[in-house]
MIDOSE-1310 file (N, C-alpha, C; in nm, 2 decimals, decimal comma, always signed):
residues 93
xxxx	+0,58/+0,57/+0,92/+0,63/+0,68/+0,85/+0,62/+0,58/+0,72; +0,63/+0,43/+0,73/+0,61/+0,35/+0,59/+0,45/+0,33/+0,57; +0,38/+0,42/+0,62/+0,23/+0,37/+0,63/+0,18/+0,50/+0,57; +0,30/+0,63/+0,55/+0,25/+0,75/+0,55/+0,22/+0,82/+0,43
xxxx	+0,07/+0,88/+0,41/+0,05/+0,91/+0,25/+0,07/+1,00/+0,25; +0,16/+1,08/+0,34/+0,27/+1,26/+0,28/+0,37/+1,18/+0,21; +0,41/+1,09/+0,25/+0,55/+0,99/+0,25/+0,51/+0,96/+0,09; +0,40/+0,86/+0,07/+0,40/+0,74/-0,01/+0,32/+0,77/-0,12
xxxx	+0,19/+0,88/-0,09/+0,09/+0,92/-0,15/-0,05/+0,82/-0,16; -0,15/+0,85/-0,20/-0,29/+0,81/-0,15/-0,26/+0,61/-0,16; -0,24/+0,54/-0,20/-0,20/+0,42/-0,19/-0,08/+0,41/-0,14; -0,09/+0,44/-0,01/+0,03/+0,38/+0,12/+0,03/+0,28/+0,16
xxxx	-0,11/+0,23/+0,17/-0,13/+0,05/+0,23/-0,05/-0,02/+0,13; -0,08/+0,01/-0,01/-0,05/-0,08/-0,12/+0,07/-0,12/-0,13; +0,10/-0,29/-0,15/+0,21/-0,30/-0,12/+0,29/-0,27/-0,31; +0,37/-0,18/-0,31/+0,44/-0,18/-0,44/+0,60/-0,19/-0,44
xxxx	+0,65/-0,28/-0,52/+0,80/-0,27/-0,51/+0,88/-0,21/-0,57; +0,79/-0,13/-0,68/+0,85/-0,03/-0,79/+0,84/+0,09/-0,72; +0,84/+0,14/-0,61/+0,83/+0,22/-0,55/+0,97/+0,29/-0,52; +1,09/+0,19/-0,53/+1,18/+0,15/-0,48/+1,25/+0,23/-0,61
xxxx	+1,22/+0,18/-0,72/+1,27/+0,19/-0,85/+1,32/+0,33/-0,88; +1,43/+0,35/-1,01/+1,44/+0,51/-1,06/+1,33/+0,56/-1,12; +1,26/+0,67/-1,12/+1,35/+0,77/-1,11/+1,33/+0,80/-0,93; +1,20/+0,75/-0,87/+1,22/+0,85/-0,77/+1,18/+0,71/-0,66
xxxx	+1,33/+0,68/-0,61/+1,35/+0,59/-0,49/+1,33/+0,75/-0,36; +1,32/+0,65/-0,28/+1,30/+0,72/-0,16/+1,39/+0,77/-0,10; +1,39/+0,84/+0,00/+1,50/+0,99/+0,06/+1,59/+0,91/+0,12; +1,53/+0,83/+0,16/+1,68/+0,73/+0,25/+1,65/+0,61/+0,23
xxxx	+1,77/+0,50/+0,21/+1,73/+0,38/+0,22/+1,74/+0,35/+0,32; +1,72/+0,36/+0,48/+1,68/+0,32/+0,56/+1,58/+0,41/+0,66; +1,48/+0,38/+0,60/+1,35/+0,45/+0,56/+1,27/+0,42/+0,76; +1,28/+0,29/+0,80/+1,25/+0,24/+0,87/+1,32/+0,31/+1,06
xxxx	+1,43/+0,37/+1,01/+1,47/+0,43/+1,08/+1,47/+0,59/+1,13; +1,39/+0,65/+1,05/+1,34/+0,76/+0,98/+1,46/+0,85/+1,02; +1,45/+1,01/+0,96/+1,49/+1,12/+0,90/+1,46/+1,22/+1,00; +1,55/+1,32/+0,99/+1,60/+1,44/+1,08/+1,58/+1,40/+1,27
xxxx	+1,59/+1,48/+1,32/+1,58/+1,49/+1,43/+1,53/+1,41/+1,55; +1,44/+1,36/+1,45/+1,36/+1,29/+1,51/+1,39/+1,12/+1,49; +1,49/+1,09/+1,46/+1,53/+0,95/+1,42/+1,61/+0,86/+1,54; +1,54/+0,77/+1,51/+1,58/+0,63/+1,59/+1,70/+0,68/+1,65
xxxx	+1,70/+0,70/+1,79/+1,87/+0,69/+1,82/+1,95/+0,57/+1,86; +1,89/+0,46/+1,82/+1,96/+0,31/+1,82/+2,00/+0,28/+1,67; +1,97/+0,42/+1,55/+2,00/+0,40/+1,42/+2,24/+0,36/+1,41; +2,29/+0,43/+1,51/+2,37/+0,43/+1,48/+2,45/+0,34/+1,54
xxxx	+2,40/+0,23/+1,63/+2,42/+0,12/+1,71/+2,40/+0,04/+1,58; +2,31/-0,05/+1,54/+2,19/-0,15/+1,55/+2,30/-0,14/+1,35; +2,36/-0,05/+1,28/+2,38/-0,09/+1,15/+2,51/-0,15/+1,15; +2,61/-0,09/+1,29/+2,74/-0,15/+1,30/+2,71/-0,27/+1,39
xxxx	+2,57/-0,32/+1,44/+2,58/-0,50/+1,53/+2,55/-0,56/+1,40; +2,49/-0,51/+1,31/+2,42/-0,63/+1,22/+2,53/-0,68/+1,11; +2,63/-0,56/+1,09/+2,78/-0,61/+1,03/+2,85/-0,68/+1,13; +2,89/-0,68/+1,22/+2,95/-0,73/+1,27/+2,90/-0,93/+1,32
xxxx	+2,75/-0,92/+1,34/+2,69/-1,03/+1,30/+2,70/-1,07/+1,14; +2,71/-1,04/+1,09/+2,73/-1,09/+0,90/+2,85/-1,16/+0,92; +2,93/-1,10/+0,97/+3,14/-1,12/+0,99/+3,13/-1,20/+1,03; +3,12/-1,23/+1,12/+3,09/-1,36/+1,22/+3,00/-1,53/+1,13
xxxx	+2,91/-1,44/+1,07/+2,85/-1,54/+0,99/+2,92/-1,57/+0,88; +3,00/-1,52/+0,88/+3,10/-1,55/+0,70/+3,23/-1,63/+0,78; +3,28/-1,61/+0,89/+3,40/-1,65/+0,92/+3,40/-1,76/+0,96; +3,22/-1,79/+1,02/+3,20/-1,93/+1,04/+3,12/-2,05/+0,97
xxxx	+3,10/-1,97/+0,86/+3,04/-2,06/+0,73/+3,08/-2,04/+0,60; +3,09/-2,13/+0,54/+3,16/-2,09/+0,41/+3,02/-2,09/+0,28; +2,99/-2,02/+0,22/+2,92/-2,00/+0,11/+2,93/-2,08/+0,00; +2,91/-2,18/-0,08/+2,93/-2,20/-0,20/+2,79/-2,18/-0,27
xxxx	+2,86/-2,17/-0,41/+2,73/-2,10/-0,51/+2,81/-2,21/-0,70; +2,74/-2,29/-0,71/+2,70/-2,35/-0,80/+2,76/-2,25/-0,94; +2,82/-2,25/-1,01/+2,89/-2,18/-1,13/+2,76/-2,18/-1,22; +2,69/-2,07/-1,25/+2,57/-2,05/-1,35/+2,57/-1,99/-1,43
xxxx	+2,63/-1,98/-1,56/+2,55/-1,85/-1,69/+2,45/-1,85/-1,73; +2,36/-1,88/-1,75/+2,25/-1,87/-1,71/+2,15/-1,81/-1,60; +2,24/-1,76/-1,56/+2,13/-1,71/-1,41/+2,00/-1,55/-1,47; +1,94/-1,58/-1,43/+1,82/-1,47/-1,47/+1,77/-1,43/-1,32
xxxx	+1,76/-1,29/-1,31/+1,68/-1,21/-1,18/+1,56/-1,16/-1,20; +1,48/-1,12/-1,12/+1,33/-1,08/-1,10/+1,34/-0,98/-1,01; +1,32/-0,85/-1,01/+1,31/-0,75/-0,96/+1,22/-0,78/-0,83; +1,24/-0,79/-0,71/+1,12/-0,85/-0,64/+1,13/-0,74/-0,51
xxxx	+1,06/-0,76/-0,37/+1,13/-0,69/-0,24/+1,29/-0,73/-0,23; +1,36/-0,83/-0,29/+1,48/-0,87/-0,28/+1,51/-0,91/-0,42; +1,61/-0,89/-0,45/+1,67/-0,93/-0,63/+1,65/-1,12/-0,59; +1,61/-1,16/-0,64/+1,54/-1,31/-0,67/+1,58/-1,35/-0,83
xxxx	+1,63/-1,51/-0,78/+1,67/-1,58/-0,87/+1,56/-1,66/-0,97; +1,51/-1,59/-1,11/+1,39/-1,69/-1,17/+1,38/-1,82/-1,18; +1,51/-1,87/-1,25/+1,54/-2,02/-1,26/+1,56/-2,11/-1,14; +1,55/-2,01/-1,03/+1,64/-2,09/-0,92/+1,83/-2,08/-0,91
xxxx	+1,86/-2,09/-0,77/+2,01/-2,09/-0,79/+2,05/-2,19/-0,64; +2,14/-2,29/-0,69/+2,19/-2,36/-0,53/+2,28/-2,27/-0,48; +2,21/-2,26/-0,34/+2,33/-2,23/-0,26/+2,39/-2,33/-0,14; +2,47/-2,33/-0,12/+2,51/-2,42/+0,02/+2,59/-2,36/+0,09
xxxx	+2,51/-2,38/+0,24/+2,59/-2,32/+0,37/+2,69/-2,45/+0,42; +2,82/-2,41/+0,44/+2,88/-2,51/+0,49/+2,92/-2,45/+0,67; +2,95/-2,53/+0,74/+3,07/-2,49/+0,84/+3,16/-2,48/+0,81; +3,29/-2,38/+0,86/+3,38/-2,45/+0,81/+3,48/-2,49/+0,91
x	+3,61/-2,57/+0,89/+3,67/-2,63/+0,98/+3,82/-2,55/+1,00
């Protein structure tokens, strides 16, 4: 589905992050799991498992970010800080 010309157009194989921006975002935010009757049977299991893993990481580690009023972002595959941003991860005691 990620390479479907029917879904993405003639340039389906090109990397274009702007496809996810309004006014034409994809029909589903979980496109990798597919849609409809033939959707991935593990979707309802995988998402809660990922949330559980994230909760355990947050419980075991402290994420510390330095204050920065001049923080600027650019839109990419993920939102990225243009000037960099220091984040430290420290094991909780």
